[in-house]
N, C-alpha and C positions, 0 to 999 in steps of 0.2 A: 248638351243632351246626354242621358242615359241612354242604351240601348236594351229594349224589353227583352226580357229570359223568355227565349223561345220553350213553352211546353212541351215536353217529349211525346212522340205518339202513343194514344192509349193501345194498351196491351189486350190482341182479339183473347177470349177467355179460353177460347179450342186452345191454344198455345198452351195454356198449364197443363194439359193433358200428356206431356213429353215431360218424361221425367228429370231429362237435362233444363229445359226452360222453370220447371219446378222448382228442383233444387238450387240453380244460380238465382230465381226471386226468393229464396230464402224461405222454401216451402209457403210462397204464397204472403210472405211477409212485406215482401219490398213494395208491393204493390198499395203500400198505406199512400195516401195524398199528401200525407207531410211526413217529415224524415223519416224515409223510407230506412235510410241507412240504422236509426237506432230500431225500428221494430225488426231491423234481420241480427244486429245484435241480441235482442231480446227473444228472437228466435232460435238464437243460439245457446242459451241457458238451457233447455230440457236436453240438447244433445250434452253437453257437458255434464248433467246430470248422470250421464252414464260413462263419460270418459273417466269422470272422479274417480272410479270404481277400479280403475284398470292399473294395472303394474306400472311404475313408467316408463318402461322399456316397449310394451302395448301401445300405450299413452301415445309414442313418438312416432311408432309406427303405423298407428291408424291415422295419425293429424299428417303423415306426410302422404297416405292415401288419400285424404280428405282436401289438401291442396293440389295434388297433381287432379282428383277428379272434377276438383271446381275448374281447375285452369279449363279443361275442354268442356264442363259446362256451361261456362260464362261466354266462352266462344262461341259455342252454339247457338246460347242464348239470344249473344249479341247479331250475330248472322240472322237469327228467327225473327228479331224486331227489328231489324234494320237501323241498329242504333251501335256505334262501337260502344259507347259507357253508358247506357242508360239507365238512369238512377233506379229502375228498379231491381238492378242484379248488385243482389246483396252477398253472396256468397264471402265475397271478400271480409264480409261483417262477421259472419259466424265463422270464418279461419282463422280471422285474426283474433278471434275473442277466444279460442279454441288456445291460439298460442297464446295469450296473454295469461290464458291460467294453469298453463302449462309451466309458468315461473311462479309460481305461488302455491299454499299449501292448499290441498284440498280443502271446500268447506262452503257452506253457503255464505257466512259472510265476507269471505275473497269474492264471492260472488259478485256481491254489491259494490265492493271495493273497482273490481275489475269491469265491471258495467260503466265505473263513472269516468 
C-alpha cells in the first residue's frame, strides 16, 4: 500500500502582494501547477541576464545578498503559508542557478547548460 501524497494547501493570492512571499515564490513562478522548481529556475534566467554583466567581485557580493535575503524571504513565506517547505517556495532554485552560473563563462549558451 502506498500513501497518497498530500497536496500543499492553496496559496491565497493576497499573499503575493507581500514582497517576501513574492520573492520566495520566485516572482510567482513557484505557483506553476507542475514542476514549480523548474519554473523557479526559468525565473532566474532574467536575473542572471543582469548578473552576467557584473564584475566577478560585484557578482559575488550581490550573490551573497541574494542568498542572505532569500533565507529571510523563504522563512517568512513558510510562516505565512503555514508549511515549512511548501513546493511553491522556489527562491533556492533562483539562488542555486545564480551560484551555478557564477562558475561558468558568461553567455547564453552557458545558460542552457546551467539550466539542464
